[in-house]
N, C-alpha and C positions, 0 to 999 in steps of 0.2 A: 504494500500500500504506500503510495507516494506521500511525502510530507510537504506541507505548504512551505514556501521559501520566499525570501526577499532578495532580489537581484539589485546590486548597487553598481551604478555606472558613473564614470567621471569622464567628461568630454567624449562621450560616445563609446568608451571602452568599458567592458565589465571588469571591475577590480575585485569584487567579492560577491559570494553567494552565501546567504545566511539562512540555514534551516530554522523554521519556527517551531521549535520543540518545547518551548515554555509558554505558559499562558500570557505572559507580559514580556515584551521586548522594549527596553529603554534605549533611546537614541539620543546622542549628544556628544559634546566635545570632551567631557570629563572622562577620566580613565575608569571610573566606576560604572560607566554605561555598558550595557550589553553589546551595543553596536557603536563603537567610537568612530566618529567622523572628525578628522583632524583638520579643522579650518577655523580661522579667527572670527568669521562672521556667524559661526554656529554657536548656539548657547550651550552651556555646560549640561543642562537638562532641557533638551529641545523638544522632543516628542516621544510618544510611545505607541506601540502596536499591541492590541489586546485581542486574543482569540476568544470568541464567544460562540454560543450556539447559533447566533444569527449570522456570524461571519467575522471578518477581521475589522476591528475598529481602530481608526487612526485618530489620535488626539494631540493637538499642539499644547505644550505645557507652558504657555506664556513666553515663548522665545522672543528674542529681540528683533530678529529679521523675518520671523514667520515661517510657516509651512505652506507651500503652494500646491494646489491641485488644479492642473490646467493653468489658467490665468487668474484664479481666485485664491485669495489668502484665507486660510481657515481662522475662525475666531478662536481665541485662547480657551482651552478647557472645554471645547464643544466637540463631542464625538462625531466622527464621519465614517460611514460604512464603505469599505473598499470593495469594488467588484473584482472579479478575476481579470488579471492583466492590467489593473489600474496602476497608474504611476503618480508619484508625488515628488516634489523637489524640496530639498533641504540644503541651503547654500548652493555650492556648485554641483552637488550630487543629485542624481536622478535615481529614485528607488522604485522598483516595480514589484507588485505583489502577485505571486503565482500560487493559486490554491491547488489543492489536490485534484487531479483529473476527474471530471465528471461530477464534482461536488462544489462547483463554484457558488459562492454565497449570493443570494438574491436580496435586493433591498426590501425591507418590510414595509416602508412607507415612501411615497414620492418625495417627501420633504427632505430626505437625506441624499437624493440623487445628485444635487448640486451643492457645492460648498457654500456656506452662508456668506453673504456680502458684508463687508465691514464698512462702517461709517467713519468718516474722518473725525478724529477727536483732537481738538486743539490741546497742545501741551500745557500743563499747569505752570503758572507763573511762580518763580522762585521767590524767596524772601526779599532779595534785593529789589526785584521789580514790585513786590507788594508794598515795600516801604515807600518807593518813589511814587507809586500810584496813589497811596493813601495821602501823600502830601500834596499831589498835584490835582487830584480829582475830588476834592472836598468842596462841593458847590454850596452857595448860600441858599439852601432850600429846606423846607420842613420835612422832606422825606427822609426817613431813617435809613442809614446804610445797613447792609446785611449783617446780622449778628449771629453769634453762636447760639445753639439751642439752650445752652446752660444759662444764658442771660436773657430772659424774656423781655420783649419790648411792649410797653403799655400803649395801646392804641388811643388816639385822640382825633377829634375833628380838626381840620385845618382852620386856623384863626383867620378872620376876615381882614383884608387889607394887606399891605406889604409887611413881610416878616422874614427875619433871617433864620428862624426856626432853631432846632437843635435836638440832639438825641437825649441828653440828660433832662431837658425840660419836660419831656413826655412822661417822666416818672412823677411829676408833681400834679396836684389837683388842677382842674381847669381854671380856677380863679387866678392862678399865677402865670398861666401860659400866655396871657396878653400883655405881660410886662416886658417892654422893650429892654429895660435895664437888666432884668433878671436873665433874659435870653443872652445878652452879651456877656454877662458875668459868668454864666455857666459855660459859655463857649471857651473861656480861658482854660477851664479844667478839662473840658472835652478835647481840646486840641492837644493837651499834654498827655492824657491818659489813653485816648482811643488808639493811637498808633501802638502803644505798648500792649494793649489788650489784643489787637489784631496779630501782633507778633506771637503772643502767647497761644493764640488759637492755632498757629502753624509752627509751633516751636520745633516739631520734629524735622522740619525741612532745613533747619540750621545745623543739624547734626548729620545730614546726608551730603556726601561729597558731590553728588550730582546736582543739588539744588541750593547749596549754601552760598552766601556771598563769597566773592573771590578772596577777600581779606581773611576769611575763616579757614582757608586751606592749610596754611602753616600750623595753625592751632590744632586742627584735626590730625595733622601729620605727627605732631608732638605726642599725641596719645599713643601712637603705635611705634614711636621712635623711628620714623621714616624721614630721612633727610631729603627735603625737596629742594632741587636746584631752582633758584629764583629766575634763571634764564630759560627754564623749560616752558613750552607753551601751556596755557591754562588747560587745554583739553587733555594733555598728557598727565598733568597733576591730578585732575579729577578722575581719570581712568585708573590711575595707580591706587588712589585712596579708596575708590569704590570697590576694588577687587582685593584689597589688602588682606582681609580676613581669609579669603579662599587661598590666596597665594602663600600666606604663612602656613596654612595647614598642609601644603604640599612642598614646603621648603626642603631642599636636600634631595629631591627626586627629579627624574628626567622631565616629567610633566611640569613640575613646578618651575624649573629653570626655563623650559621652553615658553611657558605662559608668561613668565616675568619679562623675557625679552620681547615678546609680542606686545605686552601692555606698555612697556616703556619706550619702544621704538616704532611700533606699528609694522614691523617686519616679521615674517614667519621664518624662523631658523630651521635648519635640518640638524638633528642631533643623533649620532649613531656611534656604535662601538665596533671594534675589530677584535676577532678572537685572538689574534696574535699579540694584542696590546691590552692585557687585562688592567683594570682600574684606570683606564685612560679613555675618555670619550672625545669625539670630534664634534665641533660646533661650526657649521657652515652658514654664513649669512650673506645673502645677495643684496647689495645696496641698489636695488632697482626701484624706480618710482612705483609706489603702490598706494591704494586708497587708505588714508589715515596714517601713512608713514611719515615720520619726521627725519630731518637730517641728523645722522648720528656719526660718531667717529669710533675708531678702534679702541681708544682708551676707555670710552664709556662702556663698550661691550665687555672689555676685560674686567672692569669694576663690577658689572652685573654678574658675570660668571663667577668671580671669586667670592662674592657675597652669598650666592645662592646655589652653588654646586655642592655635591656631597663632600664632606670634609676630608675623606680618605682618598678621593679620586683626583687625578690630574686631568688636564684638558689640552686640546689643540684647537686654536681658533683660526678659521679660514674666512677672510672677508673678501668677497668677490664684488668688484665695482660694477 
């Protein structure tokens, strides 16, 4: 009896055939994945295949660059039933599902025949933008800005005639809300405290390397004892801090060294060992223009390797311009 399998292609060539002998096949860049696809645009936990009585279910695990079926990108954590011979793309790899002959799964409902369409979602503003917006977009109006559910806003009717309004004034009885002096007086405290309260509502964004203000990056790096070069591009600093916890957990391994070079340079190195040279590994880096790659030199690569290689091993660095 034939076993379902997954055929992996790269640039049209079959590079691997994976038999589906377990109920769940995890796909990703991390070495703990059942099917490891080594490419920098693939997430560590990218997708999974699950064998069920209805057939083979493909699920994207919230990956950064998505899983494509045809020209459609799957929604994160939404199952999609694969037909016999169906193909899907993860990064540069094309994967084809081949079921057991004569028992190709059929779709139970038409809703799963096409991958769901995604709606464009604007990125969330970071704290730096929120501070600037709070200072520039405070209009003289009686409408209350959006508040957290923890601080309820007391509704009131709009007073007649021109008024500068105010958020704090709405907490007072109606008899005080027509006082022009009281409105202006409370605005002094509102202008002082409202920006602080808005920061507190989004305080977690200040501790995330992807959304914190630029001036916070050296402070976050000091928590992990990571020396940040002030001449590095901001994108490189954020990328390193965002993945620092994962990189430290793999420090001293081949995967950890390879990922560290990718994060800090944007280049994808080749690391291999030779049987005749035990405890020595070769690092080959091609300084070719690549998406997200920055200009690096040999001294910087030497520093990275010495800090993150296994302590007992030597290395040979080959830089190809």
